[in-house]
N, C-alpha and C positions, 0 to 999 in steps of 0.2 A: 504494500500499500504505499510505502515511502515513495516509490517511483511516481505514483499519481500526484503526490505533493509536489515533486520536482517538475513534472510535466505541466502542472497547473501554474506554478510560479514562473517557469520558463515561458510559457505561452503568453502569460499576462505582461511580462516584461518585454517580450518580443513585440507585442501589439503596441505598447506604450512608445517604444523607440523606433518603431516602423512608421508611426503616424507623424512623428515630429519632422523628419526630413521631407516627408511626403506633402504635408500641409505647407510647410515653408516654401517648397518648390511650386505648389499651386498658387500661392499668394504672391510670388515674386513678381509676375508681371503687373499686379495691381499696384505696386509701389515703384513702378519705373525701374525695376531690376536692382534696387538698392540693397546691398548685402546686409543693411541694418534690420532687414526682416527677420533674420535669424535671431538677433538679440531680442526683438520684440516677441517673436514666437517662443523663444526660450524662457523668458520671463513669465509669459502666460503658462506655459507647461510647468514651471517650477511653482508658481502660486497654486496651480491646480493640484500638483503633487502635494503641497502643504495641506490643501483642503482634504485631500484623500487620507493623508496621515492623521490629520486631526479627527476625521470621521473614524478611522481605526482605533485611535486612542480612546474616544468617547464610548464607542460601543463595546469595546473590550473591558472598559471599566464599569459600565453601567447595565450591560445586558448579559444574561446567561448565554452559554455557548449555543444552545438550540435556537434562541431568539436571534442571536447574531446571524446564524446560518440562514434561517428563514427570510429574514429581512434583506439580507445581502443578495440571496438568490432572486428574490422578487424584484429588487432594484436592477439587477443586471439583465433580467428578462425584459424589463421596460426599456433599458438602454439599447437593447438590440433593435429597436423600433425608431428611436429618435436620432441616432447618429446621422449626420448629414455632411456629405462632402462636396455639396454643390455651392461653391463659392463664386461662381460666375456672375450671379446677380448681385453680389455685395459690392457696394459703392465705397471705395477708399479715397478720402479727400486728400489731396496733396498739402493742404493746410493743417490737417490733424491725422497724419498717417498712423501714428502709434495708437491712439485712441480708437480709430476705426478698425485697425487690425485686430486689436484686443476684443472689440465688440463683435467682429465677425466670428472670432474663435469662440468666444463665450456663448454666442448664439448657436453655433453649429456642433461643437464637440466637447463642451465643458463636461456635461453630465457623464457621458461614457468614459471620458478620460479620467475623471475623478474616481469613478468606480474601479477602473483598472489600476490606478495608483494605489488603491488600498491593498492590492494583492500581496505585496511583500510583507508588510508588517502584520497583516491580519492573518495570513496563512502560516507564518512563522509562529505567531501566537497560538493558533489552533494546533500546530504540531506540538507545541510544548505542553498542551492539555491532553494530548492523545496517549494511548497506551503503547505506542511504538517505542522501541529502544532508543531511537534517534531524538526523542523528545527532550533529552537532556542538553542537547546543543542545537537549538533551532536555527542558530546563526549560520549553520552550513548551507541552509536554503538561500541566504543572501548571496552566496558565490554563484549558485545556479541562476538566481534572478538577474545577476549582472552579466553572466555568460549569455543569457537570452537577449538582454539589451544590446550586448556587443554584436550578437549574431545579426540582429534586425538592422543595426547601423550599416553594416557592410552588405547585407542582402539587398539594400535598397540601391546604392550606386551601381553595385556590380551585377545585380540581377534585375530587380524590379524596374528600375529606371530605364535599363537598356532594352528590355524586351516587352514591357507592358505599357499600355497607354494609361493616362491618368484614371480613366474610367474603369479599367480592368484592375488597376491597383486598389482602387477604393472597393471594388466588388470582392476581391480576394480578402481584404482587411475584414470585411463583414463576415465572411465564411469562417475565418480564423477566430472572430470574436465569438461566433456561435459555438465553435469547438471549445474554446476557453469556458463558456458558460456550462457546458456539459461536464467538463472537468471539475468545476467548483461544485456543481450539483452532486457528483459522485462522492466528492470528499465530504460534503455536507451530510449526506445519507450515512456514510461510514462513521463519522464523528458522533452523530446523534445516537447511533446504535452502540458504540463502543466506549466512548469518553464518559468516565464516571465524574460527577460533580465534586469539587473540592469540599471538604468539610470545613466548618467555621474556624476550627483549630488550625487547619492547613492554610487557610486564607490569611489568618492572623500571622501565622509564622512567616509566610512569604513576604507580607508587607512589611515586616519588621526586619528582614534580613538586610535591607539596604536603604538608608536614609540618604537621599539624593542631595549632594553638596551643591549649593548655588554655583560654586566656582566650576564645578564639573559640568554643569548645565551650560555655563558660558563656553567652555572648551568644546562641547559638542556642538554649539551653534557656530562659534568663531572658525574651527577647523573644518566645518562644512562650507562656511562662507568663503574662505580664502580660495580653495580650488574651484569653486563655482564662478567666482569673479574672474579669476585668472584664465579659466576656460574661455569665457566670453571675450576677455581681453586679448588673448592670443588670436582667437578666431577673427575678431574685428580688425586686428593689426594685419593679418595676412590677407583676409578676403577683400579688404578695402582696395588694394592695388592688383590683387591677382583676379578678383571677381567674385560674383555670387555663385561659386562653385560648390554644390552639395558636399563634395568630398572634403572641402576645406572646413566645412561646418561639422562634418561627421568625425574627421580624424581626431581632433582635440577631444570631442565628447567620447569617442571610443577609448581614448587613454584615460579619461576620467573614470570611465567604467571599469577598465582593466585594472586600474590601481585599487578599486574596491575588491576585485577578484583576488588580487595578489595579498593585500594586506588582511582580508578577512579569512585567508586560508592558513593552514598550518605552517607554510613555508616562510611567513613573516615573523621572524624571531626578534628578540630584544637586540641581539647583535646586528641584525639587519637594520633596526631602527636607528642604532648609533651610527652606522655608515651612511644612512640616508640623511641623517642630521648634518653631517659634514659636507655631503654632496649638496644639500639644500643651499648651504651658505655660498659655496663656489657657484652653483647654478644661478643664484640670485644676481651675483656680479656679472656673470657672463651674459644672462638674459637681458639685463638692463642695458649693457654696452651694445649687444646686437640690435636691440630695439632702436637706438639712436644712430648707430653707425652703419647698418646695412639695410639696403632697399631692394625691392624687386627690379628685375631687369627683363630684357627680351630673351635671355638665355634660360632655357628650361632647366638645365642642370644646375645652374646657380640658384634658381628659384626652388627647385626640389631640395637642394642642400639647405637653403635658408629655412624653408618650411620644416624640414626634418629637424634642424637644430632647435627652433623654437618649440616644437612639439616634444622633442626629447627632454628639454629642460623643463618644460610644463609637467611632464610625466614624473620627473623627480619631485617637484612640488607637490603634485597630487598624491604620490605614494606616501610621502612623509606625513601630510596632514591626515590622509585617511588611515595611516598607521596609528597615529595618535587616537583617532576615533576607535579603531578596533581594540587598542590596549585598554581603553576607558569604557568599553561597552558594559552595560549592566546585566543582571540576571534577567530571566524571562519575564519576571513580574513587571519590570520597568522597560520592557522591549519596545512597547508602542510609544512610550514617552521618549526614548532615545531616538527612534526614527522621526517622531514629530520634531524634535530639536534639530536634526539633520535637515529636515525639510524647511525649517525656518532659516537656517543658515543658507541653504541653496537658494531660496527665494530672495533672501536679502542681497545675495550676490547678484542675481538677476535684476533686482530693483535698482541697486546701486549703479551697475553698468548701463542700464537702459534709460533711467529717468534722472539720475543725479549726476553722473560723470559727464554727460554732454554739456551740462551747465558749468561744470568746474574746470574742464580741460578742453583746450582747443583741438588737440589730436587725441589718440587713444592712449593718453598718459595714465589712465587708470590701471593699465597693465603693470608698469613698473611702480606705481603708487602702491598697489596692493601687496606687491612682492616686498617692499620695504616695510609696510604696515604690519606684515606678519612676523617680522623678525624679533621683536621684544618677547613674544610668547613662544616663538620657536626655540629661541636661545635659552630659555629657562627650562626647556624640555617639557613644556605644559604642566610645570609643577603646580600642585594644589596647595602648596605651603603658603600661608598668608603673606610672609615677608617676600617671598619670591614674586607672587602674584602682584602685590602693591608696587614693586620695583618696576615690573613689566608695565603695569598701568601708567606709572610715571613717565617711563621712556616713550610709551605711546603718545602721551600728551606732548612730549617734546618733539616727536616726529611730526605730529600734526602742525606744530608751530613752524618747524623747518619747512614743511610742504607749502604752508601758506606763504612764506617768505619766497621760496624758490619759484613758485608759480606766478607770483604777482610782480616780482622784481624783473626789470628789463634792463639789459645793459646799454651803455651809450654807444658802444662800438662792438662790432663782431670781430673776433680774433682769427686770423689765419693760422695761428700757432696752437689752436685748441687741441689738436690731436695728440700732440706730444704730452702735455699734462694729463690728458685723458688716459693714455696708455700707461703712463707712470702710476697714477692713482690706481688703475686696474690691477697692474702687477703687484704693487705694494699691498693692496687690499686683499688680494687672494692669498698671498703668503702669510700676512700677519693676521688677517681676520679668521682664517681657517684654524689657526692653532692657538689663538690667544685665549686666556682665561678671562680676560675683561670683555666679556661678550657684549654686554649692554652698551659699552663705550663704542665698540666697533659696529654695533648695529646702527648707531647714530651715524658714524662715519660712512657706512654703506648708503644710508638714505641721502646724505649730502652728495655722494658720488652719483646716486641714482638720478638726481635732478641737476647735477653739474652740467650735463650736456644741454640743458634747457637754456643756460646762460649763453651758449655758443650758438644754438640753433635759433634763438630768438634774434631776428634781424631788426635793426633800427629802421630799415627800409620799408617794413610792412605798414601800410596805411589803412588796411582794412582786413578783418578776420572774422569768421563766423563759422560755427559748427552746428549743423542741423541733421535731420534724419538722413539726408542724402549725402552727407559728407562734410568736408571742411573747405571752405573758400578762403583764399588769401589773395590780396593785391598787394603787389610789391612795386615801389617806385625807386629806381636807381639812376643816379646822375651819371652821365657818360662824358667821357673826355672827347673834345673839349666842352666844357659847360657853355651854355646852359641846357644842353640836350639830356633828355632823361628817357628811360625805358619804363613803361608800365607793364607788368607781368601779372597775369591771372593764373592762379593754381587751384586745381581741385584735387584734394589729397596731395600727393607729391608729383602730380602731373601737370605740366604746363598746358593751359587751355587758351591762352591769348596774349597778344602783345601789341602795344602801340607806342609809337614815338611822340614825345612832346617836347617843347622848348619854350623857355620863358624870357621875354624881352620887355624890359621896363615894366615889370609887374603884370604883364599880360602873357597868358598861356596860349600857345598855339599847338594844335594837334596835326599829326600826320596821318592820312587816312589810307595808306597803301596797305592792303591786306597781306602782301607777301612779307611784311615785317614779321608776321607770325608764321605764315605757311612756307615761306621761303621762295626765292626767285625761280627755282627749278621744280617746284612742286607740281604734281599732276593736275592739281585744281587750276593751275594757270593754263595748262593745255586745254582743259575743258572750256574755260570762259573765253579762251582765244578763238575757239570755233563756235561758240554759242552766240548767235547773232539775231535772235528773234527781237522784234520791236515790240515794246509795251507788254512784256509777259506778265502772267500772274505766277508768283513763286511762293511756295511753302518752305520755311526753314525749320527743320526738326533739330532742336537744340540750339541754344543762343551762344554760350560762351561769352567771349568778349565782343561778339557781333561783327568781327573782321570779315567773315566770309560774305556778309551781305553787301560789302562794297565792291565785290566783283560783279554784281548784277548790272545789267543794262540799264540805261536811263529809262525813266518812266515805268519801271516795274512796280507792280502792286504787291506788297509783301504781307504775308501772314507768318508770324513767328510763334513757334510752339515750344514752351520751356516748362519743365516740371518743377524746377526750384525757383521759388519766388525771390530768394536771396540773390540768385544769379542775375535775375532781371533788375533788381534794385541796384546792383553794382553799376549798371549802365544808365538806368532811367532816374532813380532816386538819388544816388550818391554821385552819379555822373563821372565815374573814374574813367570809363571807356566811352568815347564819343562816336564810335562807328555807327551804332544804331540811329542815333539822333541826327547824325549828318547825312547818312546814305539812305535811310528809310524813315524819315520824319513822321510819316503818316502810317506807319506799319501798325497792323493790328497784332497785339501781343496777347497770346492765350496761355494762361497758366494751367498746367496739367500734363498728364502723361501724353507724349506726342502722338502715339498710336491711337489712343482713345479720343483725344480731341480732334484729330484730322478726320476721324471716322464720322464726326458730326457735320463736316462741311458737305456741300452738295457734290454730287458726282460730276466728274469731267471738268473740274473747276481750273486746275493748274496746268500750266505749261512746263514748270519745273518743280520738282521736290528735291530738296537737298537734305540729306541725312548726315548730321554731325553731332550725334547724341552719344555722350559717354558718362559713365560714373567712374571718376578718376581716369584710368585708361581703358576701362572695361566697357565693352558694348553690351548693353542690357539685351538679354537673349530674346525677350519677347517682341523686340522690335525687328527681329531678323528671322522670324518663322514664315512658313508659307502663307498663313492667314494674314500676317502683317504686310507682306509684299502685296497680297491680293488687295488689301485695304488701300494701300498707297496707289496701286495701279487704278483702282476704281475711281480715284480722285484726279487722275491724269486726264488731260485731253488726248485724243487718239494719237497725236504727234508728239506728245509729251515725253520727257525723260526724267529718270531718277538718278541724281548724283550721290554716291555714298562714300562717306569717309570710314575706311575699314582698318585703320592702323590700330594695333593692339600689341603690347609687348608679349603677351602670354598665349593669345589665341589667334588662330588663322581661320576666318570666316569666308575666304574666297571660295573654297570648295562647297561650303554650305550654300552660298548665295548662287553658285554655278548650278548646283543640283536643283534649286527652287526655280531658277530661270528656266531651265529645260523642262521641268514639270509643268510650268505655266506657259510654255511656248514663247518665252521672252529671250533677249539677247543681253548677255552680261559680259562686259569687257573690263579689263584692268590694265594699269601700267605697271611694267616690271623693269625698272632701270636701277639696278642695285647701286651704281655709282652715284645716283642723284636721290634715291628714295631712302630716307633714314631707316636704319635697321636692315636694309637690303631686301625688304619684302614689298609687295604692293601696298600702297597707302590709299588709293582711291579706286573706285569702280563706277560704272555707268550702266544703268538698266534701261532697256527700251523695248517697246512692244515689237519693233522691227529692226532687223539687221540692215534695212535700207534707210534707216533714220540718218539725216545729214550729219548729225553729231557723231554717230558711231563710224560712218565712213571716214569722216575727217580725222578722228582720233586714231583709228586703225592705221591710217597712212603716216602717222607721226612715230618717231622712235620709241620703242619700249611698249607700245600698247598692243595688247593681244586679247584673245577670247579667254574667259575664265576657265580654269582647269579644276578638275576633280578626280577622285578615284572611283573605281567602280563600287566599292563598298561605302562610299560616303553617304551617311544617313540623311533622309529628308526630314528637316526640322519642321514640326508642327507645334501648335499649341498643346496638343495632347501627347507629343513624343518629342523630346530633344535630349541630347546627351553632350554636355560640354566636354567631357573628356576627349571626345572624339576630334575636338577642334584645337586642342593644345598643340602648340608649336613644339616640334621635336628636333 
């Protein structure tokens, strides 16, 4: 019968962690492809998990075993009929994406997810009340639970996403939920027949065996909070520039679960804990340094190494923190309280990263912040002694003070020699910090080091900065030699999204409106507008950036601009840092919202030209490049209209994808491939047309480097219901 316990808890965990990446992937197009959908979804699932654990705690304390089973089975049966994966009708406002996403999740899957999340603590508690020999150690089921979670995470990107459509995925999930219900019902019948109720003396004895220390409860919450927050921090740090790739969401989460499997097994000993404490201190230094010193590139191997390094370091953090939890787990009487505290810590991590950190930090600095924040309690070995705990609390207060100073101070000058002291501090800190007995002092030193790079990364030339759901926007103004010339640069994440030259004469500012300032004199976009000679065209611009591309348009063009990020529009129209839009398209209609959804509202056959230049950092949102998306753009084109697409991306190659879609729709797709002129050595721009006889297509194919789009025989057809980003990775 113990096998049924394992199957039930495995299936419940599998369903929980299968639905997470599946739902986040379904909602991704609703928020313009922003990778922050993962953090928002994660906090929903963590709070729902907390609700489930609270339910488990209450029913295990207040109800008899028979009543627990009957009530739980009735609720599960009801959940079979209310789960809903139809998010297509949900409207996500770009003005309040977080609240709208949470509302959609609450409406569609909250009830069944909460019930599923009760499985681990409730079934473990039921095992402890059974007549099986394994009842003495119900925590062994927690290992099985995490293995089920881990299996689901990898089953999704490697199996479900690759071979099943979204509707097929949801159908299979419902079938598995029904199987899970049957397993719980079988367990319930067995327990009702065999489990003997505890006598009053036994209940009194169990309750008196362990009085829960408030410091212990704090540690349960704190050491659940740290790996939860760091998981989301490392995910945000990596996915912001590589893209909303489900694998980048899943891999850190799988390490989070694997650390539970390891630490709650018999292989994690006191000696292993001591070794991971030392590794934790070294990993903290290295992780912070990598965070500030290393960025993603177009080289896949380098990106893989960087991703692997951050995930490996995170794995060390998670193992130590969860090892503390394993060492401090209570007896079975307080089992549900223990899991409730873990859920509180996990939910607090999600709330901090999703709702608080974006208002405190310009970039994803919550990642190094929480690393440093954990050190005072890590370095005392999570001691429950009052004197040790008070010292750690005092050091924590000092760390908060140093954080406030580090984040809010800005240097007058940026130093070109910052790297030398940075490496020096790193080397000395690793050697001294790892072996010193004055651990609290060096915890403070580490925190100072953690935020030391901020002093060098903060540029005095930054004139505007804003972090929102869609990422971080920076505007930088640098004076050029000879003065008074200056460069205005627009960054989204760490990717340059626009440039404009200005100069000041006698307190008057003059702007230069040549778009090649940003795109370059030899860019393929110049070729296109050299041959595009329609008079008074109607143009749609998907993605604004600095607005430079609009200045390529012929005179008397009628402009519709579609931009999902209102702050990006404000940079040009409200704060007037960039003047391309107001100079080259003063009467443009600017529509705030997801480009695909907004252009779908326009009348058919309206545009002569649709220009696609929409990015999140350097990542092209996937829902803008599916077959249905191209069909939408095509329906808005006049019969002789064309679509110009900016397709450069450091990590992904969408040329084969768009070529496949073009052939499927009977369209012509061409790109320019001039490695000596195209940055990165790969095609940067493509043109889609209804006919190969379009004058723009003929003229471009006669120019150097232009060719028809290429693809492989096994290139998948991306649709709204099926797409696989792994297939588009540059190799």
